[in-house]
C-alpha angles and dihedrals in degrees: 000000000000114000120218115247114281107254114256099216130058129202112266089230116031093190104116097146119140092228137037082027135204118292119247115277110277094019119154130171089232090058092067120103116251094203094117103023113123093011129116111263086231092061116110094245092050094049088049091053092048090049089049089062088053095047096045091046091051092050096047095044096040094235111179117259093240093056117096120229122198138178110228138179129269103031122262091329091060091047096051093043089051089055095046095049095043102042112026125090099054091098139352118299135217113209118200117204132173102145141024101286095048088049090051091055089051090053093049093050095047102034104030104029088029094211111175101195094071129130120194114207103192143176135185123258110290094029136086120226120250100275091194088072093065116110110208093194080079129058112268126210120191146144114245090208121022100223095194097044103037090233122127136175109264095230141319097272092104090066114081120226092220096056120147098207129060125259114223112193130191099206100165099131093033104052112101091013109056133039108263116201099225094186088060096049125077098174122023128178137185141151133236092237098074126059094000094047093229129153119282130239100074131078135198122230122193120190127192120214088259091056091048090051090053091050092051096046104036128065114193115231092233129073115263120218113234090250090063100045114117098165138051124193090356094304131103114259099244095194093068087064095044101057100280101120125204093239136013110295127206105255089197088060089047092054089049091052091051090050090055094047092050089051090053091050091050090052091054105272130262097344091054092049090050091049090057091048092048092049090054092049093047092053093049093044092054090052096045093050089059096041122105090191107050138041136174116271089216107084099208130049093224093060098039113122116230093198109044097036109191120196131190123208114245102175107132094233090054094049089051091062124095118256089261091048092051091051092050093046093049090051090049089053091055090049091052091054093047093047089052089052093233104109132016127200100355100135116124117266114277094252095043127088111278112274140083136309113199121186113228099176126139096274091061116092114229090221090059092049092050091051090051096057101074088048089061091060092044093050093046091051088049091055091047091053101038103033113023099037091044090055 
């Protein structure tokens, strides 16, 4: 088998992981402010810096003034778990799942909270569930963008404004990249480590007035760990949404988050971030449409994620392999790319079909993404010659 020529140019930044994601262009550790480093998070300056993250996030994302925004522990997972444990149980719940994280929330609700009035509306990887099946008299839990499948909801039009239940949305790989319909969302969560390329460990929790009302009028029948408690004496704990976090935050991560938000503002805000995301997706789409070896995992254009871009391998020799062989070959492909220093951590998620997951968020430079693409063909041909034929 004749290998294609090894590409001459490498991406300037090989970090295409879907989380933690690439830092913003020009980022350096030494460029971060040290205003709050080494200080108690209860100090006035530290509370101000935490609140600055909240205020800048609200302004960039256009979050309504009457929605509460808090910084919570344990990244997006902590934020969504906090919402599930604090709010569910008041009525039946519809759980939407079409990838690993949505499935994880189903498992938590049914096996940990042990709710019995639960409907799972599911779809296989690459597909979106039938949104017409959702009953909004019930609470609804869903991911806006399925990070491990590359499938996102097309918009918020499927959610009625006059719903009775709450909508709880895991938006971690959608916030700052896609248009979120705030009037359709009662609880929204994300982490700093995705589109903004921030440090991990902390999550963002946004509550609509309807969600606050539920918190202040409903007491779950199970005990809540301190780290999940959003109310005290039947009232929302205002401090959580004013920079007083539940547990000790990393002020270095906070300074990094502020750095990213300032970068976004300097670019031109949300529309500028989305333009960068769309440029990345356009470049990759043009290449995929001409590729005999790769295709999008998402089956329809309308539901195709432009941030967590999931690809399946369509080369005939690959499709002829057993399931075990495909998994091994896909892993070998990822190793080739890492060894060449052109792409780190872009293998598909462990529960997803074997393939690639390339982050196309706003911190990724389109020029880097374009330089990566010929390396994908080269690495796949290398695997075909060195792995498959040898076997």
